[in-house]
C-alpha positions in Angstrom: 83.4 60.9 -44.7 85.0 58.2 -42.3 83.5 55.3 -41.6 83.7 56.2 -37.6 81.5 59.5 -38.1 79.2 57.7 -40.2 78.9 54.9 -37.8 78.3 57.2 -34.7 75.5 59.5 -36.9 73.9 55.7 -37.6 74.0 55.1 -34.0 73.2 58.1 -32.7 69.9 58.1 -35.1 68.9 54.6 -33.9 69.3 55.6 -30.3 66.6 58.6 -31.1 64.5 56.5 -33.3 64.5 53.9 -30.5 63.6 56.7 -27.7 61.0 58.0 -30.4 59.3 54.7 -30.7 59.6 53.7 -26.7 57.6 56.7 -25.8 55.1 57.5 -28.8 54.9 54.3 -31.0 55.2 51.6 -28.5 51.9 53.0 -25.9 50.0 53.2 -29.2 50.8 49.5 -29.5 50.5 48.2 -26.3 47.3 49.5 -25.1 45.5 46.9 -28.3 47.9 44.3 -27.6 46.8 44.1 -24.0 43.1 44.7 -24.6 43.8 41.5 -27.1 45.3 39.5 -24.2 42.4 40.2 -21.9 40.1 39.3 -24.8 42.1 35.6 -25.4 42.3 35.4 -21.6 38.9 36.0 -21.1 37.5 33.5 -24.1 39.8 31.1 -22.5 38.3 31.3 -19.5 35.1 31.4 -20.5 35.8 28.2 -22.9 37.1 26.1 -19.3 34.2 27.4 -17.8 32.0 26.5 -20.3 33.8 23.0 -20.7 33.0 22.3 -16.5 29.5 23.4 -17.4 29.4 21.3 -20.1 30.8 18.2 -17.9 28.3 19.5 -14.9 25.4 19.2 -17.5 26.3 15.7 -18.6 26.3 14.4 -14.9 23.0 16.4 -14.3 21.5 14.8 -17.4 22.8 11.8 -16.8 21.5 11.4 -13.2 17.9 12.2 -14.4 18.2 9.6 -16.9 18.9 7.2 -14.3 16.9 8.5 -11.9 14.1 8.2 -14.5 14.9 5.0 -15.1 14.7 3.8 -11.8 11.6 5.7 -11.4 10.1 3.6 -14.5 11.4 0.5 -13.2 9.5 1.0 -9.8 6.4 1.9 -11.7 6.7 -1.5 -13.8 7.2 -3.1 -11.1 4.4 -1.9 -9.2 1.8 -2.4 -11.9 3.0 -5.8 -12.3 2.6 -6.0 -8.3 -1.2 -4.7 -8.8 -2.0 -6.7 -11.5 -0.8 -10.4 -10.0 -2.9 -8.6 -6.5 -5.9 -7.9 -9.4 -5.5 -11.6 -11.0 -5.6 -13.0 -7.1 -8.9 -10.9 -6.4 -9.9 -12.0 -9.6 -9.3 -15.8 -8.9 -10.4 -16.2 -5.6 -14.2 -14.0 -6.5 -14.6 -16.4 -9.5 -13.8 -19.3 -6.9 -16.0 -17.8 -4.3 -18.5 -17.5 -7.7 -18.2 -21.1 -8.9 -18.7 -22.4 -5.5 -21.9 -20.6 -5.3 -23.4 -21.7 -8.9 -22.5 -25.2 -8.1 -24.0 -24.9 -4.8 -27.3 -23.8 -6.4 -27.2 -26.0 -9.3 -26.7 -28.9 -6.5 -29.6 -27.5 -5.1 -31.9 -27.1 -7.8 -30.9 -30.3 -9.4 -31.7 -32.0 -5.5 -34.9 -30.1 -5.7 -36.0 -31.4 -9.4 -34.9 -35.1 -8.2 -37.2 -34.7 -4.9 -40.1 -33.2 -7.2 -39.4 -36.2 -9.9 -39.6 -38.6 -7.0 -42.7 -37.4 -5.9 -44.1 -36.9 -9.1 -43.3 -40.6 -10.1 -44.8 -41.5 -6.8 -47.6 -40.1 -7.7 -47.4 -41.2 -11.1 -47.0 -45.2 -9.4 -49.5 -45.0 -7.3 -52.4 -43.6 -9.9 -51.1 -46.3 -11.9 -51.1 -49.0 -9.1 -55.0 -47.7 -8.3 -55.6 -47.7 -12.1 -54.1 -51.1 -12.5 -56.3 -52.2 -9.2 -59.2 -50.6 -10.2 -59.2 -52.3 -13.8 -58.4 -56.0 -12.4 -61.1 -55.6 -10.0 -63.6 -54.5 -12.6 -62.9 -57.2 -15.0 -63.2 -61.2 -14.2 -60.4 -63.0 -12.3 -58.9 -64.5 -15.3 -55.0 -64.9 -14.8 -54.4 -64.3 -18.4 -56.4 -61.3 -18.1 -54.1 -60.2 -15.3 -51.0 -61.2 -17.3 -52.0 -59.1 -20.0 -52.8 -56.3 -17.7 -49.5 -56.2 -15.7 -48.1 -56.8 -18.8 -49.4 -53.5 -20.5 -49.0 -51.4 -16.9 -45.0 -52.6 -17.1 -44.8 -51.2 -20.6 -46.2 -48.3 -19.4 -43.8 -47.7 -16.5 
């Protein structure tokens, strides 16, 4: 056999093999390969979409946290303002009550002073009358008058 003839037959067999592979084997391999490409492309698109959704979710979460902090700050400020208002109202009420109590106490003290003065006047008047009656009952004696006045002074 000749090397040229062998080479030509091998080339013909090779061409037939290529034709057979292209017509019958390649389409069978092409379908799963294309399906695999579609799955990979879909997976990559889903991953990219998931990454975008994650970024959006993080942004929304940050916004919600920021809004919650702002709202909490507003609530704290409002509570502090209300507490200050309540303290001021309590101070004003305490001031008014204190002044009213002081005025009542002063009025009561004034009434007690007047009552004591009136009672003292009655007592002094009674003592004066008692002393005068004792002086008049006894005989007029300077030593007795001095003793009687000393006793009255001790009683007062």
